[in-house]
N, C-alpha and C positions, 0 to 999 in steps of 0.2 A: 178659509178659516176666519172667523169673526173674532179678532183679538180684543175688541172692545168688551167682550163678555168674559175675558179671562180675569180671574181674581186670585190673589195670593192664598186666601183661605182654602180654596178648592185644590190648589197645587200642594198646599201643606198636607191636606188629607190624602192626596195622591201619593205623596212621598211616604207617609206612614203605611198605607196599604202596600206599597211596593216593598218596604222594609220588612213587614211582617208576613207578606204573601197571604193575607187574610183580611176579608172585609169585617168579619166579626171581631178579629183581634184588634183592628184599627178602631172599631167602635168602642171596645172596652178601654183602650188607651186614651182615646179622645173624649170619652164620656158622652158619646152620642149613640143613637140606635143603629143597628146594621142597615135598616132600610134607608136611613138618612145618608149613611156613608155610600151605599150603593147608588142612591139618587145623585149624589155629588159627582161620583165617577161617571155615571151616565151623562150628566150635563157636560163634564169636561170632554168626554169623547165626542159628544155632539158638537161642542164648540170647536174642537181641533179638527174634527172630520176624520177621525181614525180610531180604530179599536186599540185600546191601550193594555188591556188585560185579557188573557184567556181564562175563563172561569171554569172550574170543575168542582167536584165534591170534596177534593183535597185542599181547595183554596184557589188562589189566583196566581197567574204567571205572566210576567211582562211580555208583550209582543215586541217586535223590533221597533215599532213606532213608540211604544211605551218606554223603551230603553233610551230613545232619543229625548223624549220629553223629560225623563228622570234626570238625564244629564243636565239639561237646561234648568230644571227645577232646583238642582243642587247649586248651580251657579247663581240663580236668583236668591237662594237662601244665604249664600256667602255675601252677595252684594247687600242684602238686607242687614246682615250682621255688621258689615263695615259701615253702613249708613248709621245704624244705631250707635256704634262705637264713636264715630266722628261727631255725631250730633249730641252725644252724651254730655259733653262739657257744657252745653247750653241749657240742659234741662234742670229742673229742680232736683235737689238731692233725694236719692232713694231712701226710704225709711222701711223698717220692718225688722223681723226677727227670723233667723234661719237656724234650724236645728239639724246638726249633722251627727249621725250615729256611726260609730266605728269600733273596731275591736281594740284590744290592748296591744297596740303596736304602732302601725304607720300613722294613725291619727294623733295620739299624744306625743309620739317621739319625733315625727317628721313634719306632719302637716300643721300642728298647733303653732309651731315656731314661725310659720309663714302666713298665717291667716291675717296678721296685721297689715300685710300688703294690700289685701282686699279692703280692709277697713280704713286704710289711709285714704283711699279714693271714695269710700262710702262710709263716712264716720257715723251716720245715723242708723246703720244696720248692726243689730246685735247678733252675735253668733254664739250658739250654745253647742258644746260638744259633749255628747253622751257616750261614754265608754262602757261596753258590755261584752259578755262572752258569746251571746247568741245574735245572729243577724237580725237587724231591726226591720220592721215592716213599714214601708213608705206608703202603703195604700190605706192604712187605717188611721192616719194622722199621728202615729207614734213619733215620726220624724219626717223632716222634709227631704233630706238627702242621707243616703247610707252607702258605706263602703262594704262591698261583698267579695268574698273569696271563692264563690261559686256564681256562675252567670245566672241572673234572675231570668226565669222563663215565663212569668206571668205577662199576658198581653197588656195589663194595666200599668206595667212598669217600663220606663225608658231606661236603658242601661248602655253605658259606654265603657269599654275597657280602658283603664288608666295606665296599666303597666304590669310589670312582673316583679315579685319579690324573690330575691335569690338568697337562700339560706346557706350559711357556712358555720364552721366552728370557731369559737373564740375562747381565750383563756387569759389569765393574768400572767405577768412576768414571773411573779413569785411561784405560781403553780408549777411552771416548768424549770424552776431553778435546779431541782434535783430529780427531774423526770425527763424522759425522752419524749419528744413530741410525736404524735402518730404520723406515720408516713402514708396512710391510706384510711379510707372510711372503715375498713375491716379491722383497724387497730384501735378504734374507739373503745372497744370492750376492755382495754387495758387501763382505762381512765375513769375517774368519777365524771359522769355526764349529767348535764342539767338540761331540762326540757320544759317548754311551755305547754301546758295541758291542752291548749286550743289547737295545737298542731295536728293532733289526730283527727280533728274535724275538717281540716283543709284537704279535700280530696285531690283528684288528679294524680300527678306523679309523686305527691308527698306521702299520702296515707300508706301506700304499699311499703315505702321505705321506712316509715315509722314502725310498721308492724315487723319488718325485718330487723330493724335496730332493737326493738323491744325484745325480740328473741335472743339477740346477741348480747345486749347490754342490760345490766341492772341499773337503771337510772338512779343516781344518788339523790336527786332533788327535782321535784316536779311542782310547778306553780302556775296559776292562772294570771300571775302578775309579772309583766315584763320588767318592772322596776326591781322586784325581788330577785328575778333571774339575773339581771345585770349586776346587782350588788353582790349576790352570792358568787358570781363569776369573778368579779373584781377583787373579792376578798380571798381568792385562791381556792374557791369551792370546787372547781373542776372545769371541764370543757362544756361551754354552753352553745347550743345551736340557736343562732340568731340571724336576722336579716342582715345582709351585707352593709346596709346604710348605717348600722350601729357603729361602724368603724369611724364615721364622721362625727358622731355625737358624744362618744365616751372614750377618752384616750387611756383609761385605766385598763381596758381589756384589748387584747391583740388578736387579729385574725390568724388562723392557721394557714400555712402556705399549701392549701389543698384545694381541689376543685369544689364547686358548689355541691351541696347535698341534694337540694331540690329547688326548682323554680315554680312559683305559684302565681297565677294571674289574679288580678283583682279589678273590680268594676265599681263605677259610681252608678247608683240607682236613684231614680226620682220619678215623679208622676207628671202627667201633662198639666194637672192643676197647678203644681209648683212652678213648672216651666213658664206658665202664662203670667206669673207674678213678675213685676219689674225687677225685684231683687233676685228672683229665681233664675231667670235666664242669664243675668249678669254673673251670678255666682257660679253657675255651671260652666259658662264660657271661661271664667277666670280659672276654675279648678282644672279643667282639661288643659288649658294652656300652661298652667303651673307645672304640670307633670311633663311638659316638653322642654322645660328650661334646663340649662347646662348642669345645675346642681341636682337635677333629678335623674342623672345618668345611671344611678343605682337601679332604676326601674325599667331600663330598656330590655328588649327581648334578649339580647346577648349579654351574658354574665360578664361583669367587669370586676375583677378582683381588686380589693383596696390597694394592693401594692402598685397597681397600674394608675391609680388616681392620685395618690400622695407621692410626693417627690422622694421621700425617705421613710416609707412606712416600715415599722417593725413587724416582722412576721415570724412565726415559728416553723421550721428552724430559720435563724437569721440573726441579724445584728440590730441593735437598738437604733432608733431614729426618731424623727419628729414628724408631725402631721400638720398640714395646712388645713384651714377651714374649708368645708364643702357644704 
């Protein structure tokens, strides 16, 4: 094998082809033609002296040699990221503007309060957060980064799962002062229930339960505004179905001592064009690591009830207590 001919760009192309199992898919994502992608893979196989993919009309599949190369290519990518991070302190400050599109929830309520951490290290980068009801399209320049609650399927989009939102019931202390708290999901019909209108668009395990709940419950209040939903709940309007992390940001409402209603996965989506920008790769790396931090435990695969997080959380039924910051 002639290692002098190995170059990182070809290995990067190889990694994308391996991820998508498709030459044409890799071409769409990387903004190159399928023949160019195919030629680069041919050159890599010639340099290494082994066949890396089995080609068929359905796409490509890694050979055993290809799996070995992919493992080392991942290691090289990690080393390159480490090199970039350690050398970052020596480079000129990154400048630019990043637009992130998100729904009315995790973006404004959780992520917005943490974006300053990225800007503390990159003060010349402006961040614009656009909140909307519909998923934004990163391929048409509408936004640089988007948070999606369904996995993007386009080959032009790079997507990484960030975590899972776990939905539970909340209410104010006043609401249950003269009412008995529900002891199961099937007792929600006895209460005024509050719902965010976007929940019916979040498929997976959530949509069927919303349909079931809609048959059981006459929702007293439906809104596309999380702020309106939380304020209505805090004022004693009823039981609101909200993500579990809300327990850490608003002490006026209290989580019900019941299991989660539904877990919903979410992804970060962006394009290869954005990734190639200096501020692009830095922001994506920061965002993915941010959802691995201790205060992001709300978004782990396994549901963590707020009572397990706070030393003395007030739940229904239960006794009053206090919450520490999370």
